[in-house]
ROSETOR-808888 format. One record per residue (C-alpha): residue number from 1; x, y, z; residue in one letter. Coordinates in pm, 1 decimal. Layout:
// residues N
NUM  X  Y  Z  A .
...
//
This chain:
// residues 234
1  -812.8  1023.1  9505.6  M .
2  -1084.4  1262.5  9623.1  D .
3  -995.1  1503.7  9341.2  D .
4  -1027.7  1225.4  9084.3  L .
5  -1364.0  1116.9  9223.7  A .
6  -1480.6  1479.5  9216.3  A .
7  -1367.1  1512.0  8853.4  A .
8  -1565.6  1201.2  8756.5  F .
9  -1867.7  1336.4  8940.6  G .
10  -1843.2  1668.5  8757.6  Q .
11  -1799.1  1487.0  8426.6  A .
12  -2115.3  1288.6  8494.1  A .
13  -2298.9  1611.4  8576.0  S .
14  -2184.3  1765.8  8247.0  L .
15  -2304.8  1461.5  8054.1  L .
16  -2636.1  1422.1  8231.4  L .
17  -2699.0  1795.8  8222.2  G .
18  -2625.8  1816.0  7846.8  F .
19  -2367.6  2089.0  7900.3  D .
20  -2380.5  2331.0  7606.2  A .
21  -2003.7  2338.8  7545.5  E .
22  -1974.3  1961.8  7564.3  L .
23  -2265.6  1908.7  7324.5  I .
24  -2121.2  2163.8  7082.4  E .
25  -1784.7  1986.7  7076.5  I .
26  -1943.3  1642.8  7034.0  I .
27  -2170.1  1768.5  6756.5  G .
28  -1881.3  1920.0  6560.2  L .
29  -1674.4  1603.3  6604.7  S .
30  -1951.4  1383.1  6469.6  L .
31  -2032.1  1620.4  6183.3  R .
32  -1668.8  1641.0  6069.6  V .
33  -1607.6  1266.3  6100.4  S .
34  -1934.3  1163.7  5930.2  F .
35  -1867.0  1394.6  5635.9  M .
36  -1503.8  1283.0  5607.5  A .
37  -1595.2  913.6  5618.4  V .
38  -1882.5  963.6  5374.6  G .
39  -1650.0  1131.5  5125.9  L .
40  -1384.1  864.4  5180.7  A .
41  -1644.9  592.8  5118.4  A .
42  -1762.2  756.1  4794.6  L .
43  -1402.7  757.9  4670.3  L .
44  -1261.0  451.8  4842.9  G .
45  -1524.4  188.2  4767.1  L .
46  -1507.0  220.0  4385.5  P .
47  -1128.9  262.8  4402.5  L .
48  -1090.1  -55.9  4605.2  G .
49  -1327.9  -245.1  4376.2  A .
50  -1133.7  -127.9  4070.5  A .
51  -804.2  -244.4  4220.6  V .
52  -959.9  -582.4  4301.5  A .
53  -1133.8  -649.7  3969.6  L .
54  -964.9  -464.4  3685.6  Y .
55  -617.7  -474.8  3539.2  R .
56  -463.1  -141.3  3445.8  F .
57  -114.7  13.2  3443.2  P .
58  4.8  86.2  3795.8  G .
59  -254.1  -141.9  3959.5  R .
60  1.7  -329.9  4170.1  T .
61  169.8  -8.0  4278.1  L .
62  -164.4  149.6  4368.7  L .
63  -261.3  -152.5  4577.7  G .
64  72.7  -142.1  4758.3  A .
65  36.3  230.8  4826.7  L .
66  -314.4  186.6  4965.7  L .
67  -191.6  -80.4  5205.6  N .
68  109.0  127.5  5307.4  A .
69  -97.5  443.1  5361.9  F .
70  -330.7  262.2  5602.0  M .
71  -71.2  342.2  5866.9  G .
72  0.8  694.1  5746.6  L .
73  101.4  918.4  6041.3  P .
74  -177.1  1172.6  6104.1  P .
75  67.6  1458.7  6161.3  V .
76  213.2  1401.6  5814.4  V .
77  -133.9  1423.3  5662.5  V .
78  -198.2  1736.7  5865.6  G .
79  124.1  1892.3  5741.5  L .
80  46.7  1810.4  5376.9  V .
81  -306.1  1952.0  5402.4  V .
82  -174.4  2258.8  5584.4  Y .
83  75.5  2326.6  5304.1  L .
84  -194.6  2277.5  5040.7  M .
85  -438.5  2514.4  5212.1  L .
86  -191.2  2779.1  5331.4  S .
87  -181.0  3111.9  5153.0  R .
88  119.2  3002.2  4947.9  A .
89  -35.0  2662.9  4870.6  G .
90  -224.7  2559.8  4556.9  P .
91  -560.6  2565.1  4740.1  L .
92  -492.9  2870.9  4952.3  G .
93  -747.0  3080.3  4764.7  A .
94  -1028.0  2862.7  4902.4  L .
95  -969.0  2995.6  5253.1  G .
96  -1028.4  2658.1  5416.8  L .
97  -737.7  2656.7  5660.7  L .
98  -850.3  2657.5  6026.8  F .
99  -1206.8  2568.4  5931.1  T .
100  -1407.5  2246.0  5964.6  P .
101  -1360.9  2199.4  5590.1  G .
102  -986.6  2157.7  5637.2  A .
103  -1047.7  1903.8  5911.3  M .
104  -1284.0  1707.8  5688.4  I .
105  -1022.8  1700.8  5412.3  L .
106  -750.1  1582.0  5651.3  A .
107  -966.7  1308.2  5799.9  Q .
108  -1081.1  1199.8  5454.0  C .
109  -720.2  1154.8  5341.5  L .
110  -652.5  947.1  5652.4  L .
111  -958.9  727.0  5610.4  V .
112  -948.2  684.2  5230.9  L .
113  -661.5  429.5  5221.4  P .
114  -828.1  223.9  5495.4  I .
115  -1162.3  205.5  5316.8  V .
116  -1005.3  144.8  4975.5  A .
117  -757.8  -121.7  5089.3  A .
118  -1013.6  -315.2  5295.6  L .
119  -1269.1  -288.1  5014.0  S .
120  -1016.0  -419.8  4762.9  A .
121  -948.0  -723.7  4980.9  Q .
122  -1318.1  -791.3  5040.4  I .
123  -1410.1  -764.0  4671.6  V .
124  -1107.0  -968.8  4563.3  A .
125  -1200.8  -1252.3  4801.3  D .
126  -1562.1  -1250.7  4682.7  L .
127  -1453.1  -1241.3  4318.9  N .
128  -1237.1  -1548.4  4370.4  E .
129  -1519.8  -1726.4  4551.9  E .
130  -1788.1  -1648.5  4292.9  Y .
131  -1574.0  -1638.1  3980.8  N .
132  -1699.7  -1965.4  3831.5  E .
133  -2065.5  -1881.9  3891.9  Q .
134  -2034.0  -1533.1  3748.3  L .
135  -1841.4  -1667.0  3450.3  H .
136  -2110.4  -1928.9  3385.1  S .
137  -2374.4  -1655.6  3379.9  F .
138  -2157.6  -1451.4  3139.3  A .
139  -2169.7  -1157.1  3377.4  A .
140  -2021.0  -839.1  3234.1  G .
141  -1783.1  -613.5  3430.1  P .
142  -2056.0  -388.9  3570.9  L .
143  -2285.9  -679.2  3653.6  Q .
144  -1999.2  -860.9  3824.5  R .
145  -1911.7  -548.9  4023.9  L .
146  -2272.5  -488.3  4128.9  A .
147  -2316.2  -851.0  4235.2  T .
148  -1998.4  -857.4  4443.5  L .
149  -2067.5  -522.6  4609.5  V .
150  -2420.9  -625.5  4699.3  W .
151  -2313.1  -961.9  4835.6  D .
152  -2032.1  -800.6  5034.3  G .
153  -2233.9  -501.4  5156.1  R .
154  -2209.3  -597.7  5524.2  F .
155  -1834.5  -652.9  5504.9  S .
156  -1792.8  -325.4  5317.0  L .
157  -1989.0  -146.6  5589.4  M .
158  -1741.3  -291.8  5839.0  T .
159  -1460.9  -129.6  5637.1  A .
160  -1642.2  203.5  5656.4  I .
161  -1688.0  162.4  6032.4  L .
162  -1314.4  99.2  6065.2  A .
163  -1257.1  427.4  5886.0  G .
164  -1498.4  607.7  6117.0  F .
165  -1314.7  470.6  6420.1  G .
166  -989.9  613.0  6282.8  R .
167  -1147.8  949.0  6202.5  A .
168  -1330.8  1013.7  6530.4  I .
169  -1019.4  935.1  6738.0  A .
170  -782.4  1148.0  6528.6  E .
171  -604.0  1439.5  6694.9  V .
172  -275.7  1527.9  6520.4  G .
173  -399.8  1621.3  6173.4  A .
174  -709.8  1810.3  6289.2  V .
175  -501.9  2002.6  6542.7  M .
176  -267.6  2121.9  6267.0  I .
177  -526.5  2218.5  6005.7  V .
178  -809.7  2318.3  6241.3  G .
179  -617.9  2510.0  6504.0  G .
180  -840.2  2391.3  6792.6  N .
181  -1038.7  2717.2  6786.3  I .
182  -1318.0  2741.1  7042.9  A .
183  -1671.6  2732.0  6895.8  H .
184  -1524.4  2675.4  6549.2  S .
185  -1281.9  2383.7  6509.0  T .
186  -1255.4  2231.5  6856.1  R .
187  -1341.9  1860.4  6843.9  V .
188  -1338.2  1596.4  7115.7  M .
189  -978.2  1480.5  7077.3  T .
190  -826.7  1828.9  7058.8  T .
191  -1048.4  1949.9  7343.4  A .
192  -934.8  1659.7  7564.5  I .
193  -570.8  1747.1  7498.8  A .
194  -631.3  2115.6  7574.6  L .
195  -850.6  2072.0  7882.1  E .
196  -612.8  1816.2  8032.2  T .
197  -321.6  2058.0  7996.1  S .
198  -535.5  2328.1  8163.0  K .
199  -631.0  2097.1  8448.5  G .
200  -1000.6  2097.0  8356.4  N .
201  -1036.9  1723.6  8410.0  L .
202  -1416.1  1725.1  8430.0  A .
203  -1468.5  1831.0  8067.7  L .
204  -1179.3  1614.3  7948.0  A .
205  -1322.3  1310.5  8126.5  L .
206  -1671.8  1379.0  7994.8  G .
207  -1544.2  1391.9  7638.2  L .
208  -1328.9  1085.7  7700.2  G .
209  -1631.8  889.6  7817.9  I .
210  -1817.3  985.6  7499.0  V .
211  -1521.0  878.7  7283.9  L .
212  -1502.8  541.5  7459.4  I .
213  -1878.5  495.9  7415.0  A .
214  -1845.2  571.2  7044.0  L .
215  -1555.2  326.8  7009.7  A .
216  -1762.2  54.9  7176.0  L .
217  -2062.5  134.8  6957.1  A .
218  -1849.9  110.9  6641.3  V .
219  -1705.1  -223.1  6751.7  N .
220  -2046.0  -367.3  6839.6  F .
221  -2180.9  -247.7  6504.1  A .
222  -1887.6  -410.3  6323.6  A .
223  -1949.3  -738.7  6507.1  L .
224  -2320.1  -724.7  6422.9  A .
225  -2244.8  -662.9  6055.5  L .
226  -1989.2  -943.7  6048.7  R .
227  -2247.0  -1177.0  6199.0  D .
228  -2504.9  -1063.0  5942.1  A .
229  -2258.1  -1133.5  5661.3  A .
230  -2212.1  -1495.6  5763.4  R .
231  -2417.6  -1742.6  5558.6  P .
232  -2689.9  -1919.1  5752.5  R .
233  -2782.9  -2275.1  5688.5  Y .
234  -3078.0  -2482.2  5791.2  G .
//
């Protein structure tokens, strides 16, 4: 019990003292996750909107795949990205393996189905709700899309936040493609796993506290956006 209390005390000291190693790990984690989620949003939002609004060959299959891949095992994504970026892989010449770039790619592939599938559902619901009004105004495809995206912007931001929550807590894929290299590819989740195995509970607890704080912040932000999306009367 005394050892645990001491570990918490040391973790608090690391956090309050802005320990250089801890800050470096947190900074890399946020940078990788923000870039991965940003890329996933750029690809996933229009993809989800297209699945919701337009009819094209393979649309039903694509929608089913997006929903299925929401639960894609991270280690499988890590393995696929590893094979793609290895020397014998099609993207091996880029030299991205065991770099933050590989981690961004892996997290993006994990987050993309979440953002796209949730966006498709949000846009489809709004399209059904506003279909008569948009039809009466003779709205074209682009005008309809712009109207629905703008009206659902808060809900779509919630989908992006859900993707960020998945990305920042990911460990399996980034461990495989990043290698957990100190001062290069070590992020919060992989550092917690390593430091716990080494018995360095202070750093692991400090990083764990930051992860929990981020999870709470994401959830509070999602609740605030959901509240902002609700229509107000009176």
